[in-house]
C-alpha positions as CSV (number, residue, x, y, z in Angstrom):
1,M,-2.3,-6.4,-9.4
2,V,-5.6,-6.5,-7.7
3,A,-5.1,-10.2,-6.9
4,F,-1.6,-9.5,-5.6
5,F,-2.9,-6.8,-3.3
6,G,-5.8,-9.0,-2.2
7,S,-3.2,-11.6,-1.1
8,I,-1.1,-9.2,1.0
9,L,-3.6,-6.7,2.3
10,P,-5.1,-8.8,5.1
11,D,-1.7,-8.7,6.8
12,T,-1.4,-5.0,6.1
13,R,-4.8,-4.2,7.6
14,A,-3.9,-6.2,10.7
15,Y,-0.6,-4.5,11.1
16,E,-0.4,-2.3,14.2
17,G,-1.2,1.3,13.3
18,C,-3.0,0.6,10.0
19,T,-6.3,2.4,10.1
20,S,-7.5,1.5,6.6
21,V,-6.3,0.4,3.1
22,D,-8.3,0.8,-0.1
23,V,-7.4,-0.3,-3.6
24,L,-8.9,1.8,-6.4
25,Q,-8.8,0.6,-10.0
26,N,-9.0,2.9,-12.9
27,R,-12.2,2.3,-14.9
28,D,-10.6,3.1,-18.2
29,D,-7.3,1.4,-17.6
30,A,-7.5,-1.6,-15.3
31,D,-3.7,-1.8,-15.1
32,R,-3.7,1.4,-13.2
33,V,-4.4,1.1,-9.5
34,V,-4.1,3.5,-6.5
35,V,-3.7,2.2,-3.0
36,V,-4.8,4.6,-0.3
37,E,-3.5,3.8,3.2
38,V,-4.3,5.6,6.4
39,W,-1.8,5.1,9.3
40,D,-1.9,6.2,12.9
41,S,1.6,7.6,12.5
42,H,4.4,8.0,10.0
43,E,6.6,5.9,12.3
44,Q,4.2,3.0,12.2
45,Y,4.1,3.2,8.4
46,E,7.9,3.2,8.2
47,Q,8.0,0.1,10.5
48,Y,5.4,-1.6,8.2
49,L,7.5,-0.8,5.1
50,A,10.6,-2.3,6.8
51,W,8.6,-5.4,7.7
52,Q,7.4,-5.8,4.1
53,R,11.0,-5.4,2.9
54,D,12.2,-8.1,5.3
55,R,9.5,-10.4,4.0
56,A,10.5,-9.7,0.3
57,T,7.0,-8.5,-0.4
58,S,8.4,-5.2,-1.8
59,D,10.6,-7.2,-4.2
60,R,7.6,-9.2,-5.5
61,L,5.6,-6.0,-6.0
62,M,8.4,-4.2,-7.8
63,K,8.7,-7.1,-10.2
64,A,5.0,-7.0,-11.0
65,L,4.9,-3.3,-11.7
66,A,5.4,-1.8,-15.2
67,E,7.0,1.3,-13.5
68,P,8.1,2.2,-10.0
69,P,5.3,3.3,-7.7
70,S,4.7,7.0,-6.9
71,I,4.4,7.1,-3.2
72,R,3.1,10.3,-1.7
73,Q,2.2,11.1,1.9
74,F,-0.5,13.4,3.0
75,D,-1.8,14.7,6.3
76,E,-5.5,15.0,7.1
77,T,-7.0,18.5,7.4
78,D,-9.9,19.9,9.4
79,A,-11.8,20.8,6.2
């Protein structure tokens, strides 16, 4: 998974509206990764997802996963 993300994330990071992308790997279970993405807006993130679907990147990712990803969206706070 880390190699796969390494191959696609340069394009993600260069996509308009992407502020940052970090891939975190579980120390105790290397098969578990978390991808944390920060986007300027939800709309830009949705455009990015559509772009990835058009390129079939999403299909390649889904085939590589043991289970569907859990996608959650958060907003920054002032804390």
